[in-house]
C-alpha positions, 0 to 999 in steps of 0.5 A: 185207070183200067188195066185194060187201057193201052198205053196211047189211052193212058196218053190220050188221059193225062193229055185231058187231065193236064189240060183241066189242070191249066184250065182250073187254075186259070179260073182260079186266077180269074177269081183271084183277079176280081177279088181284089178288084170288088168292092164288096167284101162278101164278094170279095170273099166269094171270089177267093173261095172260090179261086181256092175250089179251083186249086183244089180241084186243078191239083186232082187232075194233076195227080190224075195226069201222073197216073195216068202218065205213070200208067201209060210208061209202064204198059209202053214198058212191058212189052207189049203196049196194053 
């Protein structure tokens, strides 16, 4: 987050981070489902690990979204919007 971003840019970055979070959660769900389908214990463990990684990425994107939203909100209420 840069101090020279406008409120609109921060809100846009927040929305992008939320889209990325959703994509990560969807990938995690796919890996989780795959971990229950295969016959190989090793493959299933690999899919579970990928699901955990995607959930962790989703949490990072969620934190980014909240930080950008809060910065945008602060910028929009400080009077100048920049």
